[in-house]
Every structure is written in structure tokens, then in C-alpha cells.
N, C-alpha and C positions, 0 to 999 in steps of 0.2 A: 399465456404462459412465456415466461423468459428464456430457458435454456432446457435442454434435457441432458441427461447424463446415462450412458451404458457403461457397465461394468463390463471390463472386457478380460478379467479372472488376472489374476497372479497380482493384486492389491493395485490394478491399475484403472481408471476411467477414463472415457473418453466426453470430453463436455462440450455441448455444442450451442453458440448463441444462435437463437432461431432466429432471430431480424434477419442478421447477419451472413448467419451460415460459417464462421469462425467457429473453428476448434481447437481445447486446449487437452492436453493428456495430464493426469496427475498421477502420482505414484507415492505410494508409502515411503518413507524415509527409512535411510540403513536402519537406525537406530529404533522401530517401531516396526519390523519383519518386512521391509519392503526393501527394493533396488534403489531407491535413490535417482533414479536416472531423469525426473521430471519433479515438478511442483510437487509439494502435498497439498494437500487441503488446507492445513496451516500456513503453509506458505503462501498460498496465496491468500489466506485472510490477511495478512503480513503484508503483501504485497499491495492488497486492494487499497489499505491503508496510507501507503504511500500515493499512490495511483490519482488516489480519491481527494489526498490533501493538494498534490499540486494540479489536480483538473480545476478544482474550485479557484485555487490561487491563480490560475489561469484566466478563470472568468472575473475573478475580480481585478487583474491587471489590465483586460480589457476595459473593463467600465473605468479604468482609471487612467488610461492610456501609459500602462508601466511594462516594460520589457522584462518579460525574466524568460525571454526564449534559451534554452540552454541549460535550464536550471538542470541536477540531476539531483536525484535523492538516493541515500545509502542504507538500507530497510535491514535490519536484524533482529529476528525473533527470537524468544527465551521461552523455552517450554520447563513446566514440573510434571512431577508424578504428584498420585494419588488425589484426586484424579489427575490423569494426563489431559495438559491442557497451556494453552499461551498464558503466560505470566506477563510477559511485557513485550514493547515491541520499541525499537531505537529507530529514531525515524533523524537523519541527516539531511538536511534541507541545505544543499550547497547552490549558491548562486552566482551567474556569470560574473567575469571582472566588469560589473560594470556599475555606477553610483548610485545610491537607493538614499533618498533622504527618510527620515525619521517616521513621516506620515506614511510614505511608500510603505516601511519596513513594517507600523503596526496594520495595517489593510491587509497585507502579504500572512504576517504571522496570524491575526484574528481570522483569517478564508481558511488557512490551514485546520487550527484549531477546531473551526466550527462544520468541518466537512462531514458530510452525512454516515460515512461508515464511523469516521471519529466518536461521533454522537451512537452510535449504534453498539460500539462494543460494550461488552460489560466493564462496568467501573473497576473489577478486580483486575482488567488488564491495565497495566502501568504504560501510560506512552508516552514516552522519551522522547522529545522534540529538541533538537538543535540548528541553531537556522544559522548557516554560515555566509557572512559578506565578506566575499573578497576584497572587494574595493573600500 
């Protein structure tokens, strides 16, 4: 098993990563009968996309001796109704103020676009990526 989830009531869960024992709380969003006091499950989906992208970029960076420490991601999830679902995820990938050559940019962009979460999401979920190179 990967995780265990306990329903705490009031539209809240506690999720435990079994190998590490780390926990996270989820809460239904305000616009779906919840309190919005923690990540919603769909927030976690969008956030997982960004975290996966930067993790795979980190692996590529290590393999090609590229420094991406300090890279930040801004993730925005868009929902639609009938049925309620994620329609799009915007990911702004903001690199630190360092110089990256064309080949490094191509390696990092390809890594982000081919992360396992990106490849696992339904094709109807639009993934809008914006790579922001400061230097």
C-alpha cells in the first residue's frame, strides 16, 4: 500500500503516507460544501502536477549538471461543472536568476512535460505551462 486515508467527518480526511508516516489533511472547498481550511483533493491533484514536474526537472538537472535550486512554481486549478471536475491546470515555472543556455532549457522543459503526473492526467485536462527564465 502507498497510503491510508481516514474520514474524520465534516468533509475532512487525514491521509497518511505509509512509508514515512507523514500526514496531510484534506478539506472540501468552500464552493463544494466544505470549510476550505486545507488542500482539497482536486487541489492536491493540481499541486501534484507541479511537484512532479519540478521533481523530474530536478532529476534531469542532476543528470546534466544544471542548477535549478530555488525554482518556484505557481499552480492554478480551474474547475467546471456538469460533472464537477478539473478543466485546466496552469503552472508557472519560475527559474532563479541564473543563465540557462538553449540546450538546458530544452532538457528542463521536456522533463516537466513528461513527468508521470502530466502523462497520467486525462487529456481533457488542459495543462498550461509557462516557463519563466529570469536571466
